[in-house]
N, C-alpha and C positions, 0 to 999 in steps of 0.2 A: 504493500500500500504506500502510495506516494503521499508523505505527510507535508510536503513543501507548500502546496496550496492552502492547507488548513492553517499552517503556521503563518503564512502571509496574511490570511484573513484575520487571524487573531491579532497580528501586529497592526493591521489596518484599523480594527475596532478600537484597540487601546490607544493608538496614535490619534485617531479622530476624537476620542473622548478627551485626551490630553490637550489637543489643540483647542477644543471648546473651553476647557478650564483656563488655559493660558491666555486665550483671547479675552475672557472676562477679567482676568487679573491684569492684563496689559491695559485694558480700557480703564479700569479703576486707577491704576498708577498714573496714566496719562491725564485723567481728569483732575487728580490731586496736584500733579505738577503744573497743569494749566492754571489752577487757582493760585498756586504759589507764585507762578510767573506774573499773574495779574496783580499780585500784592507786592511785587518786587522783593520777595523773600524766598529765594530758592530752597533754603534750608527747611522751611515748614512743609515742603513736599515729602518729607521723610516720615510724617505721622502715619501710623498704621492702626488697623482695627484691633490688633492684639495688645496694644498699649492701653494704659489707664490714665486717668487724670493725674494721679500721683506721679506716674512714670514720666508723662509729658512735661509736667511742671518741673520736675528735677532735671530733665534733659535740656529744657530751654531756659532754666533758671528764672522762672516766674513764680508768683505766689500761688500755691495750691488752692487756697480759698477763693482767690479772685477768678482763677480759671474755672473752678467748679461752679461758681456763681454765674458766670457768663454762659456756661453750657447748661444751666438749670439742672445740675446733678447734685443730689443730696450728699452731705458730708460723709454719710455712712457708706457711700458707693464710690468713693474716690479711688479705691484700689481694685474696682471691678473693671475688667477689660471692656473696651468700647463695643466689642462684638456682642457681649452679653447685654449691654445697655441698648444696643440697636434693636434687639429682639422685642424689647418692651415699648420702644417708641413708634414702631411701625414705619420708620423712615428707611430709606436705602442706606447702604454702607457709605457710598460716596457722599450723600447729602450730610450725614453726621460728621464725617471726617472733614468735609469742607467747613462746617461750623467750628470744628476744632481749630482749623487753620486761621479762620477769621478772628476767633477769640485770641489766638496767639499774636496775631498782627496787632490787635488793640493793646495787648499787654507788653509787647516787646518795645524797646526804645526806638523812636523813628530813625535815629542815626545808624541803626544796625541794618537798615535796608541795603540790599546789594542789587545794583542794576548790571546785568550781564551784557556782554558785548559779543556780537557775531564774530566768531573766530575767522581770521583770514591770514594768509601768509604775508610776509613782508614783501615790499615791492621788489626786493632783490631776488626773492625765491619764487615769485609769482610769474607764471608764463603769460605771454601776451594773450593767448587764447583763453586761459582761465580768467584773466582780468576782464576781457571783453564779455565773457559769459556771465561773470558776476554782476557787471553793470547792467547787462540786458535783463537778467533775472530780476534785479531790484526794480527795474523800470516796467517790465512787461509780465513777469511772473510765470504762470503755468504754460502759456504758449511756447515760450523759449525753452523751458525744460522739456516739454513734449517733443518739440522739433529736434532738439539735440539727441533725445533718446531714440526717436524713430530713425534718424540718420545714423546714429551710433550702432543700432542693431543691424542695419544693412551692412555696415563695415566702414563708414566714414570716420576717420580718426578724430573724434571730438572728446572733450573731457566729461564724459557722461557721469562717472562716479563723483567727480568734483561738483558737478551741477546738482546732483541729488543730495549730497552732503550739505551744500549751501542752502538748499531749500529746507532741509531738516533743521538747520540752525535758525532759519527765518521763522519756522513754525514754533520754535521755542520762544520767540519774541512776539508771537501773535500776529505776525505779518501774513501768514498763510495758515490754513487749517491742516493739521497733520493727516487727518483721515482723507481729506480731499487730495492732498499731495500724494498720498499712497495710491489712491485710485487713479489719479492722472498719470503717475510714473509707471504704474503697472500696465495700464491700457496702452499708453504710448509705446512702451517697449514691446508689448505683444503685437501691436500694429506693425512696428518695424520688423519684428521676427517674421510676421506673415508676408510682408513685402519681400524679405530676403528669401523666404521659401518659394514664393511665386517666381522670383528671378531664377532660382535653381530649377524649378519645374519647367519653365518656358525655355530657358537658354542652356541649362544643364552644364555638363563638364566643359564644353568649349569656353563658356564665360569664366569659369574658375581657372582654367589653364591659361587663358590669355590675359585676363584682367584681374585675377585674384589679388595680385600684389598691391593693386591700387586700393583694394578694400581691406588691406591688412591681413590677407590670407596667404601666408607663405606656404611653400611646399611642405615644410615640417608641420605646420599647424593643420594643413589639409590632411596629411597622412595620419596624424594623431586623432583628429576628429573623425576620420573615416573608420579607424580601428575601433574607437570607442562606440561609435554609432552602430556598427555591425554587432559588437559584443553586448551592448547594454540597452540599445534602443532608447526607450523613453527616459530612463535614468540619465543617460548621456545628455539628453535635451535639458533636463532639469538642472544638472550640474553645470552645464555650459551657460546657463542663465545666471547661476548664483556663484558657486565656489570657484569655477574656472571660466569666468565670463569672457576672457580674451579669446576663447574658442567659439563664442556664440555665433558670430557672423559666418564662420566656416561651416558650422553645424546647420545653420539655416539653409545655406545654399546646397549643401550635400543632401539634406533631408528632402529638399525639393527635387534634386537631380535623380535620386534613387526612387522617388515616388512614395516616400513614407506617408502613411495615412494622415491626411490633413487634419481630421478631427482630433486624432491622438496627438499630433504635433502641437496644435493650438492648446490643448488641455495641459500637456506637460510644460509648454512654454509659459502658460499662465501661472502655474505653480512655481516654476523657477524664477520668473520675474517678480512674483509677489515676495518671495524670499529675498531676492537681491534688493528690491526697492525698500522693503522694510528694514533690512540691515543697514543700508547706507543712509536712509532718512534717520534711523535711530542713532547712528554715529554722529550725524550733524546735530541732532537734538541734544544728545548727551554732552557733546563738546560745548554747546552753548549754555546749558544750565549747570554744568559741573558734574563730575563723576559721582561724588557722594550723593547728591540729590537724585540723580538719574539711575543709580545702580539697581534699584528695585525694578524700575520699568524695563531696563535692559535685560535683567535676569528673566523676567516674564516673557519679553519679546524673544530672547534666545530659546526659551523653552517652546514657544509657539513655532518658531522657524524649524527647530529640530523635529517637532512633532509632524509638521507638514512634510519634511524631508522623508521621515520614516513612512508616513502614509503613502507618499508618492512611490517609494521603493516597493511597498507591498502591492500597490496597484500595478506597477510594472511587472512584478512576478506573476500576478494573477492574469494579466493580459497575455503574457507569454504562454502560460498554461492553457488558457482558453483557445489561443490560436493553434497550439499544438493538438488539442483535442479536435478542433475544427478541421485540421488537415488530416 
């Protein structure tokens, strides 16, 4: 009896459940960080539901009585974790923790506020292309990011990673919405992948052989992408969007040239681009708000991306088994 499909199905179920849990935790972390950013107090983004009034008061060096009074929590319950108090209030966890942040803002001295700055390399280290994209993104926002990602997916040598990191840092300052940026970056990248696939489908090997070098597809990259695509199929598409993204344009063209199933290609491309976009947006967001404040969110985001990767691997295995049975 072949146990591999059953094992893959078990991994898919567990990874899907984990992705749901990490998605909720990531949403909560981002919501609290967004409130902290709006208050110009990145440090209050670290409050969590497992803490209590007494713990938070000691952590932030504020009067325990004053914090409890502002939160309308009885003195007898200052040692009770917020998660237990939340059960009695009927409010959501995010709403209660936001009230804690606002109470801390009122109690902390005004001079302790910290206004973060969008991180950027010095003029000496910054390339002309990156400087141009930075200024265009600040002026035009999503359309510039989307265009750079579409062209980058086809193979045009543009600073796609830098662009997404910059947008992530802008999201930390409220200039753009992080969820909208994630949606725009993912869809733009998938559109670029689809165009690259169509180029490979219509023009095939002659395009890659004659003009591949102009799209960043060297002979070595082509050979490596071809080996991985034949060996791993969908998993190669996912990895070439995320962990080894320098191979993405080669894999797009090769997938089209060999007639890889377009529906499967777009599905795996979507998963890979979601992982890549979330990772780079998160890096920019974390750099802007500070490592300490954003460590919780990045931990949850890393768990989410790993869960998606495991789920994608399980789907790849199941599709291979299904095709084997069909043949």
